[in-house]
N, CA and C atoms as an extended XYZ file, in Angstrom:
453
Properties=species:S:1:pos:R:3:atomname:S:1:resname:S:1:resid:I:1 pbc="F F F"
N      -176.609     -111.259      184.070 N   MET     1
C      -176.570     -110.274      183.531 CA  MET     1
C      -176.307     -110.398      181.668 C   MET     1
N      -175.153     -111.120      181.210 N   ARG     2
C      -174.626     -110.974      179.949 CA  ARG     2
C      -175.487     -111.823      179.140 C   ARG     2
N      -175.979     -112.896      179.769 N   ASN     3
C      -176.898     -113.852      178.884 CA  ASN     3
C      -177.891     -113.224      178.527 C   ASN     3
N      -178.524     -112.498      179.678 N   LEU     4
C      -179.776     -111.632      179.310 CA  LEU     4
C      -179.395     -110.670      178.075 C   LEU     4
N      -178.421     -110.202      178.331 N   ILE     5
C      -178.186     -109.530      176.828 CA  ILE     5
C      -177.991     -109.466      175.427 C   ILE     5
N      -177.122     -110.805      175.905 N   ARG     6
C      -176.770     -112.233      174.630 CA  ARG     6
C      -177.877     -112.684      173.842 C   ARG     6
N      -178.931     -112.495      174.708 N   ASP     7
C      -179.781     -113.303      174.390 CA  ASP     7
C      -180.822     -112.309      173.453 C   ASP     7
N      -181.000     -110.996      174.409 N   ILE     8
C      -181.865     -110.162      173.488 CA  ILE     8
C      -181.414     -109.947      172.119 C   ILE     8
N      -179.419     -109.874      171.867 N   ARG     9
C      -179.348     -109.545      170.770 CA  ARG     9
C      -179.329     -110.604      170.090 C   ARG     9
N      -179.400     -111.439      170.306 N   THR    10
C      -179.332     -112.574      169.366 CA  THR    10
C      -181.076     -113.061      168.672 C   THR    10
N      -181.970     -112.256      169.626 N   SER    11
C      -182.842     -112.992      169.689 CA  SER    11
C      -183.508     -111.480      168.387 C   SER    11
N      -182.679     -109.912      168.559 N   PHE    12
C      -183.068     -109.296      167.775 CA  PHE    12
C      -182.676     -109.528      166.292 C   PHE    12
N      -181.832     -109.940      166.078 N   GLY    13
C      -181.056     -109.606      164.990 CA  GLY    13
C      -181.959     -110.169      163.828 C   GLY    13
N      -182.643     -111.315      163.674 N   ALA    14
C      -183.717     -111.904      162.465 CA  ALA    14
C      -185.263     -111.203      163.225 C   ALA    14
N      -185.993     -110.924      161.916 N   SER    15
C      -186.771     -110.232      162.249 CA  SER    15
C      -188.054     -111.490      162.554 C   SER    15
N      -188.147     -112.189      164.008 N   THR    16
C      -189.026     -113.031      164.383 CA  THR    16
C      -190.174     -111.895      164.785 C   THR    16
N      -191.673     -113.068      164.929 N   ALA    17
C      -192.793     -112.813      164.965 CA  ALA    17
C      -192.929     -112.214      166.800 C   ALA    17
N      -191.864     -112.424      167.640 N   LEU    18
C      -191.112     -112.160      169.062 CA  LEU    18
C      -191.194     -110.847      168.771 C   LEU    18
N      -189.921     -110.249      168.191 N   PHE    19
C      -189.539     -109.112      167.551 CA  PHE    19
C      -190.382     -107.980      166.849 C   PHE    19
N      -191.335     -108.628      166.184 N   GLN    20
C      -192.127     -107.663      165.641 CA  GLN    20
C      -193.306     -106.840      166.837 C   GLN    20
N      -193.650     -108.025      167.475 N   LEU    21
C      -194.883     -107.731      168.371 CA  LEU    21
C      -193.865     -106.877      169.552 C   LEU    21
N      -192.732     -107.097      169.846 N   MET    22
C      -192.094     -105.978      170.946 CA  MET    22
C      -191.650     -104.744      170.626 C   MET    22
N      -191.493     -104.534      168.710 N   SER    23
C      -191.592     -103.581      168.343 CA  SER    23
C      -192.836     -102.662      168.117 C   SER    23
N      -193.589     -103.303      168.186 N   ILE    24
C      -195.041     -102.681      167.657 CA  ILE    24
C      -195.245     -101.976      169.366 C   ILE    24
N      -195.400     -102.904      170.355 N   ASN    25
C      -195.883     -102.243      171.473 CA  ASN    25
C      -194.818     -100.897      172.185 C   ASN    25
N      -193.630     -101.048      171.891 N   VAL    26
C      -192.522     -100.113      172.191 CA  VAL    26
C      -192.993      -99.101      171.395 C   VAL    26
N      -193.030      -98.954      170.094 N   ALA    27
C      -193.535      -97.803      169.573 CA  ALA    27
C      -194.353      -97.089      169.481 C   ALA    27
N      -195.704      -98.117      169.606 N   VAL    28
C      -196.887      -97.481      170.402 CA  VAL    28
C      -196.562      -96.970      171.417 C   VAL    28
N      -196.031      -97.380      172.439 N   PHE    29
C      -195.750      -96.452      173.721 CA  PHE    29
C      -194.725      -95.394      173.630 C   PHE    29
N      -193.844      -95.454      172.882 N   LEU    30
C      -192.942      -94.001      172.359 CA  LEU    30
C      -193.806      -92.858      171.969 C   LEU    30
N      -194.581      -93.150      170.332 N   ILE    31
C      -194.862      -92.503      169.894 CA  ILE    31
C      -196.237      -91.535      170.901 C   ILE    31
N      -196.957      -92.496      171.457 N   LEU    32
C      -197.867      -91.839      173.275 CA  LEU    32
C      -197.436      -91.046      173.691 C   LEU    32
N      -195.999      -91.233      174.067 N   THR    33
C      -195.869      -90.511      175.753 CA  THR    33
C      -194.677      -89.561      175.054 C   THR    33
N      -194.009      -89.529      173.834 N   LEU    34
C      -193.147      -88.578      173.331 CA  LEU    34
C      -194.695      -87.343      172.992 C   LEU    34
N      -195.577      -87.621      172.156 N   SER    35
C      -196.643      -86.496      172.269 CA  SER    35
C      -197.378      -86.128      173.304 C   SER    35
N      -197.304      -87.290      174.266 N   ARG    36
C      -197.757      -86.347      175.531 CA  ARG    36
C      -196.690      -85.609      176.183 C   ARG    36
N      -195.498      -85.633      176.035 N   THR    37
C      -194.660      -84.817      176.628 CA  THR    37
C      -194.402      -83.380      175.505 C   THR    37
N      -194.561      -83.669      174.758 N   VAL    38
C      -193.910      -82.308      173.627 CA  VAL    38
C      -195.466      -81.626      173.840 C   VAL    38
N      -196.648      -82.014      174.028 N   LEU    39
C      -198.214      -81.484      174.344 CA  LEU    39
C      -198.205      -80.720      175.593 C   LEU    39
N      -197.624      -81.546      176.674 N   PHE    40
C      -197.748      -80.667      177.842 CA  PHE    40
C      -196.380      -79.575      178.368 C   PHE    40
N      -195.313      -79.915      177.342 N   LEU    41
C      -194.406      -78.920      177.365 CA  LEU    41
C      -195.025      -77.266      176.845 C   LEU    41
N      -195.356      -77.565      175.889 N   SER    42
C      -196.177      -76.962      174.432 CA  SER    42
C      -197.380      -76.295      175.415 C   SER    42
N      -197.994      -76.735      176.843 N   SER    43
C      -198.708      -76.294      177.079 CA  SER    43
C      -200.316      -75.923      176.315 C   SER    43
N      -200.328      -77.139      174.957 N   THR    44
C      -201.423      -77.056      174.106 CA  THR    44
C      -201.999      -78.772      173.815 C   THR    44
N      -203.220      -79.253      173.764 N   GLY    45
C      -203.256      -80.138      172.809 CA  GLY    45
C      -203.375      -81.275      173.760 C   GLY    45
N      -203.062      -81.146      175.648 N   LEU    46
C      -202.993      -82.576      176.082 CA  LEU    46
C      -204.724      -83.349      175.879 C   LEU    46
N      -205.627      -82.630      175.762 N   PRO    47
C      -206.963      -83.094      175.495 CA  PRO    47
C      -206.804      -84.014      174.111 C   PRO    47
N      -206.341      -83.098      173.527 N   TRP    48
C      -206.605      -83.762      172.057 CA  TRP    48
C      -205.132      -85.635      172.359 C   TRP    48
N      -204.572      -85.643      172.809 N   ILE    49
C      -203.865      -86.949      173.251 CA  ILE    49
C      -204.595      -87.701      174.360 C   ILE    49
N      -205.300      -87.459      175.624 N   ASP    50
C      -205.946      -88.170      176.001 CA  ASP    50
C      -207.310      -88.638      174.984 C   ASP    50
N      -207.794      -87.777      174.049 N   ASN    51
C      -208.810      -88.437      173.441 CA  ASN    51
C      -208.046      -89.513      172.143 C   ASN    51
N      -206.965      -89.110      172.172 N   ALA    52
C      -206.435      -90.542      171.484 CA  ALA    52
C      -206.046      -91.900      171.996 C   ALA    52
N      -205.793      -91.406      172.802 N   ILE    53
C      -205.786      -92.738      173.773 CA  ILE    53
C      -206.909      -93.488      174.013 C   ILE    53
N      -208.143      -92.572      174.412 N   LEU    54
C      -209.408      -93.108      174.495 CA  LEU    54
C      -209.779      -93.800      172.909 C   LEU    54
N      -209.302      -93.506      171.997 N   TRP    55
C      -209.799      -93.936      170.588 CA  TRP    55
C      -209.166      -95.186      170.539 C   TRP    55
N      -208.234      -95.072      171.034 N   LEU    56
C      -207.433      -96.617      170.802 CA  LEU    56
C      -207.525      -98.065      172.078 C   LEU    56
N      -208.697      -97.182      173.348 N   SER    57
C      -208.653      -98.122      174.269 CA  SER    57
C      -210.248      -98.820      174.202 C   SER    57
N      -210.210     -100.089      174.778 N   LEU    58
C      -211.173     -100.558      174.270 CA  LEU    58
C      -212.756     -100.212      175.417 C   LEU    58
N      -213.694      -99.486      174.683 N   PRO    59
C      -214.820      -99.267      175.994 CA  PRO    59
C      -215.619     -100.481      176.501 C   PRO    59
N      -216.017      -99.892      177.454 N   ALA    60
C      -217.167     -101.001      178.251 CA  ALA    60
C      -218.393     -101.171      177.708 C   ALA    60
N      -218.866      -99.388      177.418 N   SER    61
C      -220.349      -99.395      177.048 CA  SER    61
C      -220.345     -100.046      175.403 C   SER    61
N      -220.847     -100.636      175.204 N   PRO    62
C      -221.763     -101.220      174.089 CA  PRO    62
C      -222.145     -100.135      172.727 C   PRO    62
N      -222.448      -98.722      173.144 N   VAL    63
C      -222.784      -97.892      172.216 CA  VAL    63
C      -221.123      -97.594      171.960 C   VAL    63
N      -220.145      -96.984      172.638 N   ALA    64
C      -219.036      -96.811      172.124 CA  ALA    64
C      -218.183      -97.623      171.799 C   ALA    64
N      -218.511      -98.777      171.380 N   PHE    65
C      -217.482     -100.143      171.340 CA  PHE    65
C      -218.252      -99.758      169.726 C   PHE    65
N      -219.853      -99.933      169.341 N   LEU    66
C      -219.833      -99.748      168.126 CA  LEU    66
C      -219.446      -98.749      167.366 C   LEU    66
N      -219.028      -97.604      167.865 N   ARG    67
C      -218.051      -96.032      166.987 CA  ARG    67
C      -216.787      -96.878      166.765 C   ARG    67
N      -216.350      -97.632      167.847 N   GLN    68
C      -215.115      -98.061      167.669 CA  GLN    68
C      -214.500      -99.193      167.858 C   GLN    68
N      -215.130     -100.223      166.847 N   PRO    69
C      -214.431     -101.601      166.781 CA  PRO    69
C      -213.224     -101.831      167.059 C   PRO    69
N      -212.290     -100.883      166.568 N   TRP    70
C      -210.741     -101.527      165.942 CA  TRP    70
C      -210.342     -101.639      167.235 C   TRP    70
N      -211.106     -100.799      168.330 N   SER    71
C      -210.043     -101.082      169.862 CA  SER    71
C      -210.434     -102.471      170.870 C   SER    71
N      -210.446     -103.554      169.886 N   LEU    72
C      -210.513     -104.618      170.179 CA  LEU    72
C      -209.410     -105.278      169.775 C   LEU    72
N      -209.041     -104.632      168.586 N   VAL    73
C      -207.393     -104.917      168.913 CA  VAL    73
C      -206.176     -103.943      169.415 C   VAL    73
N      -207.002     -102.492      169.270 N   SER    74
C      -205.766     -101.348      169.228 CA  SER    74
C      -205.379     -101.424      171.459 C   SER    74
N      -206.075     -102.209      171.795 N   TYR    75
C      -205.944     -101.552      172.889 CA  TYR    75
C      -204.834     -102.999      173.732 C   TYR    75
N      -204.693     -103.577      172.964 N   MET    76
C      -203.521     -104.625      173.228 CA  MET    76
C      -202.358     -104.344      173.612 C   MET    76
N      -202.515     -103.208      172.106 N   PHE    77
C      -201.072     -102.533      172.267 CA  PHE    77
C      -200.554     -101.107      172.753 C   PHE    77
N      -201.240     -101.007      174.054 N   LEU    78
C      -201.210      -99.731      174.904 CA  LEU    78
C      -200.617     -100.062      176.370 C   LEU    78
N      -199.828      -99.042      176.962 N   HIS    79
C      -199.017      -99.281      178.054 CA  HIS    79
C      -199.479      -97.905      178.931 C   HIS    79
N      -199.658      -98.160      180.222 N   ARG    80
C      -199.742      -97.123      180.983 CA  ARG    80
C      -198.831      -96.050      181.354 C   ARG    80
N      -197.893      -97.096      181.569 N   ASP    81
C      -196.065      -96.336      182.133 CA  ASP    81
C      -194.808      -96.904      181.253 C   ASP    81
N      -193.633      -96.419      181.924 N   PHE    82
C      -193.013      -97.560      181.423 CA  PHE    82
C      -192.583      -98.831      182.392 C   PHE    82
N      -192.807      -99.073      183.354 N   PHE    83
C      -192.834      -99.744      183.910 CA  PHE    83
C      -193.914     -100.714      183.833 C   PHE    83
N      -195.015     -100.481      183.117 N   HIS    84
C      -195.830     -101.196      182.961 CA  HIS    84
C      -195.347     -102.079      181.504 C   HIS    84
N      -194.594     -101.129      180.613 N   LEU    85
C      -194.860     -101.651      179.371 CA  LEU    85
C      -193.051     -102.591      179.545 C   LEU    85
N      -192.054     -102.455      180.624 N   LEU    86
C      -191.396     -103.142      180.856 CA  LEU    86
C      -191.377     -104.455      181.112 C   LEU    86
N      -192.281     -104.444      181.973 N   PHE    87
C      -192.675     -105.880      182.678 CA  PHE    87
C      -193.476     -106.789      181.618 C   PHE    87
N      -194.274     -106.073      180.954 N   ASN    88
C      -195.179     -106.778      180.107 CA  ASN    88
C      -194.023     -107.152      179.098 C   ASN    88
N      -193.044     -106.901      178.190 N   MET    89
C      -191.827     -107.149      177.305 CA  MET    89
C      -191.650     -108.304      177.824 C   MET    89
N      -190.330     -107.701      179.355 N   LEU    90
C      -189.692     -109.017      179.726 CA  LEU    90
C      -190.632     -110.750      179.614 C   LEU    90
N      -191.852     -110.551      180.504 N   LEU    91
C      -192.638     -111.257      180.218 CA  LEU    91
C      -193.021     -111.820      178.694 C   LEU    91
N      -193.187     -111.118      177.579 N   LEU    92
C      -193.508     -111.240      176.260 CA  LEU    92
C      -192.292     -112.064      175.702 C   LEU    92
N      -190.842     -111.345      176.269 N   PHE    93
C      -189.858     -111.955      175.808 CA  PHE    93
C      -189.370     -113.342      176.532 C   PHE    93
N      -189.129     -113.130      177.230 N   TRP    94
C      -189.151     -114.902      177.963 CA  TRP    94
C      -189.947     -116.159      177.899 C   TRP    94
N      -191.680     -115.876      177.536 N   MET    95
C      -192.457     -116.722      177.491 CA  MET    95
C      -192.725     -116.890      175.793 C   MET    95
N      -192.421     -115.634      175.207 N   GLY    96
C      -192.286     -115.666      173.899 CA  GLY    96
C      -191.249     -116.896      172.912 C   GLY    96
N      -190.014     -116.353      173.739 N   LYS    97
C      -189.105     -117.496      173.378 CA  LYS    97
C      -189.129     -119.282      173.487 C   LYS    97
N      -189.715     -119.118      174.831 N   LEU    98
C      -190.107     -120.594      175.093 CA  LEU    98
C      -191.264     -120.730      174.222 C   LEU    98
N      -192.410     -120.423      173.975 N   TYR    99
C      -193.683     -120.561      173.141 CA  TYR    99
C      -192.407     -120.865      171.578 C   TYR    99
N      -192.223     -119.933      171.207 N   THR   100
C      -191.613     -120.286      169.296 CA  THR   100
C      -190.332     -121.254      169.736 C   THR   100
N      -190.393     -121.877      170.662 N   GLU   101
C      -188.905     -123.155      170.887 CA  GLU   101
C      -189.544     -124.233      170.326 C   GLU   101
N      -190.979     -124.289      171.063 N   TYR   102
C      -191.841     -125.256      170.576 CA  TYR   102
C      -192.610     -125.516      170.180 C   TYR   102
N      -193.161     -124.232      169.818 N   LEU   103
C      -194.651     -124.460      168.755 CA  LEU   103
C      -194.159     -123.580      167.366 C   LEU   103
N      -193.105     -123.048      167.616 N   GLY   104
C      -192.669     -122.133      166.017 CA  GLY   104
C      -192.798     -120.673      165.956 C   GLY   104
N      -192.652     -120.089      165.283 N   ASN   105
C      -192.651     -118.591      165.005 CA  ASN   105
C      -194.056     -118.022      164.478 C   ASN   105
N      -194.772     -119.033      163.771 N   ARG   106
C      -195.381     -118.658      163.198 CA  ARG   106
C      -196.896     -118.375      163.388 C   ARG   106
N      -196.920     -119.360      164.955 N   ARG   107
C      -198.095     -119.380      165.615 CA  ARG   107
C      -198.110     -118.298      166.716 C   ARG   107
N      -196.822     -117.278      167.024 N   LEU   108
C      -196.894     -116.423      168.102 CA  LEU   108
C      -198.111     -115.304      167.901 C   LEU   108
N      -197.525     -115.035      166.799 N   TRP   109
C      -198.575     -114.147      166.279 CA  TRP   109
C      -200.277     -114.220      166.470 C   TRP   109
N      -200.454     -115.631      165.945 N   GLY   110
C      -201.960     -115.974      166.238 CA  GLY   110
C      -202.621     -116.044      167.853 C   GLY   110
N      -201.443     -116.265      168.731 N   THR   111
C      -201.960     -116.563      170.140 CA  THR   111
C      -201.778     -114.864      170.670 C   THR   111
N      -201.154     -114.645      170.700 N   TYR   112
C      -201.286     -113.176      171.049 CA  TYR   112
C      -201.941     -112.460      170.713 C   TYR   112
N      -202.517     -112.688      169.846 N   LEU   113
C      -203.798     -111.920      168.910 CA  LEU   113
C      -205.486     -112.344      169.477 C   LEU   113
N      -205.113     -113.592      169.694 N   LEU   114
C      -206.290     -114.539      169.956 CA  LEU   114
C      -206.080     -114.364      171.610 C   LEU   114
N      -205.375     -114.406      172.097 N   GLY   115
C      -205.247     -114.130      174.109 CA  GLY   115
C      -205.730     -112.669      173.915 C   GLY   115
N      -205.351     -111.592      173.171 N   GLY   116
C      -206.156     -110.144      173.127 CA  GLY   116
C      -207.402     -110.044      173.054 C   GLY   116
N      -207.323     -110.579      172.418 N   LEU   117
C      -209.429     -110.671      171.661 CA  LEU   117
C      -210.304     -111.546      172.877 C   LEU   117
N      -209.381     -112.712      173.066 N   CYS   118
C      -210.848     -113.337      174.590 CA  CYS   118
C      -210.352     -112.494      175.419 C   CYS   118
N      -209.401     -111.809      176.032 N   GLY   119
C      -209.209     -110.679      176.958 CA  GLY   119
C      -210.095     -109.669      177.378 C   GLY   119
N      -210.445     -108.814      176.067 N   GLY   120
C      -211.381     -108.179      175.777 CA  GLY   120
C      -212.689     -108.277      175.561 C   GLY   120
N      -212.667     -109.546      174.982 N   VAL   121
C      -214.184     -109.760      175.082 CA  VAL   121
C      -214.812     -110.296      176.219 C   VAL   121
N      -213.948     -110.826      176.981 N   PHE   122
C      -214.188     -111.445      178.575 CA  PHE   122
C      -214.441     -109.815      179.073 C   PHE   122
N      -213.544     -109.238      178.797 N   TYR   123
C      -213.808     -107.601      180.069 CA  TYR   123
C      -215.076     -106.915      179.512 C   TYR   123
N      -215.584     -107.086      178.240 N   PHE   124
C      -216.787     -106.329      177.734 CA  PHE   124
C      -217.762     -107.503      178.156 C   PHE   124
N      -217.670     -108.711      178.598 N   LEU   125
C      -218.761     -109.178      178.587 CA  LEU   125
C      -219.441     -109.197      180.384 C   LEU   125
N      -218.283     -109.079      180.858 N   ALA   126
C      -218.217     -108.780      182.508 CA  ALA   126
C      -218.729     -107.975      182.593 C   ALA   126
N      -218.413     -106.465      181.695 N   PHE   127
C      -218.911     -105.187      182.794 CA  PHE   127
C      -220.276     -105.006      181.996 C   PHE   127
N      -220.702     -105.432      181.065 N   ASN   128
C      -222.040     -105.421      180.805 CA  ASN   128
C      -222.928     -106.600      181.097 C   ASN   128
N      -222.666     -107.951      181.621 N   LEU   129
C      -223.608     -108.625      182.195 CA  LEU   129
C      -223.605     -109.132      183.548 C   LEU   129
N      -222.408     -108.808      184.089 N   LEU   130
C      -222.459     -108.749      185.439 CA  LEU   130
C      -222.815     -107.325      186.459 C   LEU   130
N      -223.714     -107.741      187.472 N   PRO   131
C      -224.279     -106.236      187.826 CA  PRO   131
C      -223.489     -105.545      188.954 C   PRO   131
N      -222.323     -106.131      189.469 N   ALA   132
C      -221.242     -105.594      190.013 CA  ALA   132
C      -220.203     -104.718      189.432 C   ALA   132
N      -220.487     -104.560      188.040 N   PHE   133
C      -219.665     -104.143      187.310 CA  PHE   133
C      -220.316     -102.877      186.337 C   PHE   133
N      -221.758     -103.045      186.623 N   GLY   134
C      -222.309     -102.443      185.664 CA  GLY   134
C      -222.553     -101.053      186.077 C   GLY   134
N      -221.775     -100.393      186.681 N   ASN   135
C      -222.529      -99.080      187.090 CA  ASN   135
C      -221.608      -97.828      186.303 C   ASN   135
N      -222.043      -97.229      185.729 N   ASP   136
C      -221.730      -95.885      184.495 CA  ASP   136
C      -220.479      -96.519      183.853 C   ASP   136
N      -220.911      -97.664      182.541 N   ILE   137
C      -219.975      -98.441      182.400 CA  ILE   137
C      -220.038      -97.030      181.426 C   ILE   137
N      -220.395      -95.850      181.123 N   GLY   138
C      -220.057      -95.243      179.612 CA  GLY   138
C      -218.522      -94.673      179.910 C   GLY   138
N      -218.562      -94.491      181.098 N   HIS   139
C      -216.851      -93.885      181.146 CA  HIS   139
C      -215.657      -94.819      181.151 C   HIS   139
N      -215.366      -96.081      181.163 N   LEU   140
C      -214.621      -97.150      181.804 CA  LEU   140
C      -214.258      -97.988      180.029 C   LEU   140
N      -212.956      -97.435      180.607 N   TYR   141
C      -212.060      -98.230      179.360 CA  TYR   141
C      -210.984      -98.955      180.166 C   TYR   141
N      -210.842     -100.210      179.128 N   LEU   142
C      -209.920     -100.918      179.317 CA  LEU   142
C      -208.062     -100.116      179.619 C   LEU   142
N      -207.956      -99.995      178.907 N   TYR   143
C      -206.812      -98.960      179.265 CA  TYR   143
C      -206.770      -97.374      180.239 C   TYR   143
N      -206.023      -97.242      181.028 N   PRO   144
C      -206.537      -95.875      181.864 CA  PRO   144
C      -205.796      -94.985      180.913 C   PRO   144
N      -206.264      -93.263      181.299 N   ILE   145
C      -205.509      -92.308      181.051 CA  ILE   145
C      -204.364      -92.383      181.533 C   ILE   145
N      -202.982      -92.263      180.176 N   ILE   146
C      -201.774      -91.868      180.962 CA  ILE   146
C      -201.374      -90.624      181.851 C   ILE   146
N      -200.973      -90.734      183.086 N   ARG   147
C      -200.677      -89.892      184.275 CA  ARG   147
C      -199.953      -89.200      183.058 C   ARG   147
N      -200.028      -87.361      183.658 N   SER   148
C      -198.873      -86.442      182.842 CA  SER   148
C      -197.810      -86.697      183.860 C   SER   148
N      -196.873      -86.427      183.246 N   ILE   149
C      -195.326      -86.968      183.257 CA  ILE   149
C      -194.958      -85.865      184.460 C   ILE   149
N      -195.422      -84.534      184.273 N   CYS   150
C      -194.574      -83.714      185.199 CA  CYS   150
C      -195.089      -83.313      186.375 C   CYS   150
N      -196.560      -83.478      186.137 N   CYS   151
C      -197.808      -83.328      187.420 CA  CYS   151
C      -198.766      -83.956      187.695 C   CYS   151
């Protein structure tokens, strides 16, 4: 356990691509989760935050995608809950360390974005070309709505 903590401290000492990617993922999660919590406790605006999450999520519908093309990139940084974020960041940390050791720090951003773009395009094409997934694609998004914290 001490080696893991030491590795994390060492890698976060410098602003590497791995640190930047992990920071963006955690920051987006914290902003959305804290906003949702504050809006829930104030009993106002929960539909607003749900709409903001859908605005960042990748839709399966071509019409919805034309209205929000940025979602092909923004969905990559969304996480459903704490454990989704935790396990994704652990995997990103461990695999990112191996990746940067052999292929360099500069290529991690490109690989992360290219992998996310390929996953998003595959999702979009699967739901639009395969008949088994074609039912009611107008309401499907690659990122599910965050469940409310208290209820």
